C-alpha positions in Angstrom: -40.5 -44.2 -244.1 -38.1 -41.4 -243.8 -37.7 -38.2 -245.8 -34.9 -35.6 -245.2 -32.5 -33.2 -246.7 -28.8 -33.5 -246.4 -27.0 -30.5 -248.1 -27.9 -30.6 -251.8 -29.5 -34.1 -251.4 -33.0 -35.2 -250.7 -33.2 -38.7 -249.2 -36.2 -40.9 -249.0 -36.5 -44.5 -247.6 -39.5 -46.7 -247.7 -39.6 -50.0 -246.0 -42.5 -52.5 -245.8 -42.7 -55.1 -243.0 -43.1 -58.7 -244.2 -46.4 -59.7 -242.6 -45.4 -63.4 -242.1 -42.5 -62.3 -239.8 -42.6 -61.3 -236.1 -42.6 -57.6 -235.4 -42.4 -56.6 -239.1 -43.2 -52.9 -238.2 -40.1 -52.8 -236.1 -38.0 -54.2 -238.9 -39.3 -51.5 -241.3 -38.7 -48.7 -238.7 -35.2 -49.8 -238.0 -34.3 -50.2 -241.6 -35.6 -46.8 -242.7 -33.9 -45.0 -239.8 -30.6 -46.7 -240.3 -30.5 -46.3 -244.0 -31.5 -42.6 -244.0 -28.9 -41.7 -241.3 -26.2 -43.6 -243.2 -27.1 -41.9 -246.5 -27.0 -38.5 -244.8 -23.6 -39.2 -243.4 -22.1 -40.7 -246.5 -23.4 -38.1 -248.9 -22.1 -35.3 -246.6 -18.7 -36.9 -246.9 -19.0 -36.7 -250.7 -19.1 -40.5 -251.0 -20.2 -41.4 -254.6 -23.9 -42.0 -254.8 -23.7 -45.7 -255.7 -21.3 -46.4 -252.8 -23.5 -44.5 -250.3 -26.5 -46.5 -251.4 -24.7 -49.8 -251.1 -23.4 -48.9 -247.6 -26.8 -47.8 -246.5 -28.5 -51.0 -247.6 -25.8 -53.1 -246.0 -26.1 -51.3 -242.6 -29.9 -51.5 -242.8 -29.7 -55.2 -243.4 -27.3 -55.6 -240.4 -29.6 -53.6 -238.2 -32.7 -55.6 -239.1 -30.8 -58.9 -238.8 -29.8 -58.0 -235.2 -33.5 -57.9 -234.2 -33.8 -61.6 -234.2 -32.5 -65.1 -234.9 -33.2 -67.0 -238.2 -36.1 -68.9 -236.6 -37.8 -65.7 -235.3 -36.6 -63.0 -237.7 -38.4 -59.6 -238.1 -38.2 -58.8 -241.8 -39.0 -56.0 -244.4 -38.5 -54.9 -247.9 -36.4 -51.8 -248.6 -36.1 -49.0 -251.1 -34.0 -45.9 -250.9 -34.0 -42.9 -253.3 -31.7 -40.0 -253.4 -32.0 -36.9 -255.5 -29.9 -33.8 -256.3 -29.6 -31.4 -259.2 -27.3 -34.1 -260.8 -30.1 -36.6 -261.0 -31.8 -39.4 -259.0 -30.5 -42.8 -257.7 -32.5 -45.7 -256.3 -31.5 -48.9 -254.4 -33.9 -51.6 -253.5 -34.2 -55.1 -251.9 -37.6 -56.7 -252.3 -40.8 -55.6 -254.0 -41.2 -52.0 -253.1 -40.9 -49.9 -256.2 -39.6 -46.6 -257.7 -41.2 -44.8 -260.7 -40.1 -41.8 -262.6 -43.0 -39.7 -263.8 -41.7 -36.8 -266.0 -43.6 -33.7 -266.9 -43.0 -34.7 -270.5 -42.1 -38.0 -272.0 -42.9 -41.6 -271.0 -43.2 -42.6 -267.4 -41.0 -45.6 -266.3 -40.7 -48.1 -263.5 -37.1 -47.9 -262.3 -37.1 -51.1 -260.2 -37.7 -54.8 -260.8 -39.4 -56.9 -258.1 -37.3 -59.5 -256.2 -39.9 -62.2 -256.5 -39.9 -65.8 -257.5 -42.6 -68.5 -258.0 -46.1 -67.4 -257.0 -44.7 -63.8 -256.5 -43.0 -64.9 -253.3 -40.2 -62.6 -252.1 -36.7 -63.8 -253.1 -34.7 -60.9 -251.5 -35.5 -59.1 -248.2 -33.9 -57.8 -245.0 -33.8 -60.0 -241.9 -31.8 -62.7 -240.1 -33.4 -65.4 -242.2 -32.8 -63.7 -245.5 -30.4 -65.0 -248.1 -27.5 -62.5 -248.3 -29.5 -59.4 -249.3 -28.2 -57.9 -252.5 -29.2 -54.3 -253.2 -29.9 -53.3 -256.8 -28.9 -49.8 -257.8 -30.1 -47.7 -260.7 -29.5 -44.1 -261.7 -31.4 -41.6 -263.8 -30.4 -38.2 -265.0 -33.7 -36.7 -266.2 -33.9 -34.3 -269.1 -37.2 -32.8 -267.9 -38.7 -32.0 -264.5 -40.9 -34.7 -262.9 -41.8 -36.8 -259.8 -39.6 -39.5 -258.3 -42.1 -41.9 -256.6 -41.2 -44.6 -254.0 -44.0 -46.9 -252.8 -44.9 -50.2 -251.2 -47.0 -52.9 -252.9 -49.9 -51.6 -251.0 -50.2 -49.0 -253.7 -48.7 -50.6 -256.8 -50.9 -53.7 -256.7 -53.7 -51.4 -257.5 -51.8 -49.1 -259.8 -49.0 -51.0 -261.3 -48.1 -49.5 -264.6 -46.1 -46.3 -264.7 -48.4 -44.7 -267.2 -51.4 -45.5 -265.0 -49.6 -43.9 -262.0 -49.0 -40.8 -264.2 -52.8 -40.2 -264.2 -52.7 -39.4 -260.5 -49.7 -37.1 -260.5 -50.3 -33.4 -260.9 -46.9 -32.1 -259.7 -48.0 -31.2 -256.2 -46.2 -33.8 -254.0 -48.4 -33.4 -250.9 -51.6 -33.5 -252.8 -50.5 -36.3 -255.1 -49.3 -38.5 -252.2 -52.6 -38.2 -250.4 -54.5 -38.9 -253.7 -52.5 -42.1 -254.3 -53.0 -43.4 -250.7 -56.7 -42.6 -251.0 -56.9 -44.4 -254.3 -55.4 -47.6 -252.8 -57.8 -47.3 -249.8 -60.8 -46.9 -252.1 -59.6 -50.0 -254.0 -59.7 -52.1 -250.8 -56.5 -51.1 -249.0 -55.6 -54.7 -248.2 -51.9 -54.0 -247.5 -49.7 -51.3 -245.9 -49.8 -48.3 -248.2 -46.7 -46.0 -248.1 -46.0 -43.5 -250.8 -43.2 -40.9 -251.0 -42.8 -38.4 -253.8 -39.6 -36.3 -254.4 -40.1 -33.6 -257.0 -37.2 -33.2 -259.3 -35.2 -30.9 -259.6 
């Protein structure tokens, strides 16, 4: 994962290595570093949010694909979130998720999993992936809240947005630790990465 500020923007990227692939942790590291650096550069140039997110996903995909050939391809899922006073935007490939947990009003899941039969991934980053297609969604909140990015290591234990809300207090550091601990207490059978960006 990466988390950084670029001018008025907060940028967060979470990637989850595909365990069936070789060196999945390397794929996740490369994707997160490439995407966050690209987003910082593009947003500093005043590139519109959707275009910046699409460019970042494309470059992350290219960087991960360069790590191996189709028959030995490191792979990962990908989710990037950006936030400014104007709102929040998210882009994803795979089954890592974003949620919006407002201080008031209903909590919502902002992403839809890229999965097919038997919950198998249908979209990911890697040399063996079908042409990765990033999804992009924006939200302009009417109330303060928490913008949550996470891997399936958390959401498989706490899937519904309203259930996630029960663990969110508005303190990002404490809430992140509490969510990771919750997943560990439930068994912790997969990589658990959680990133919370408070808004505004």
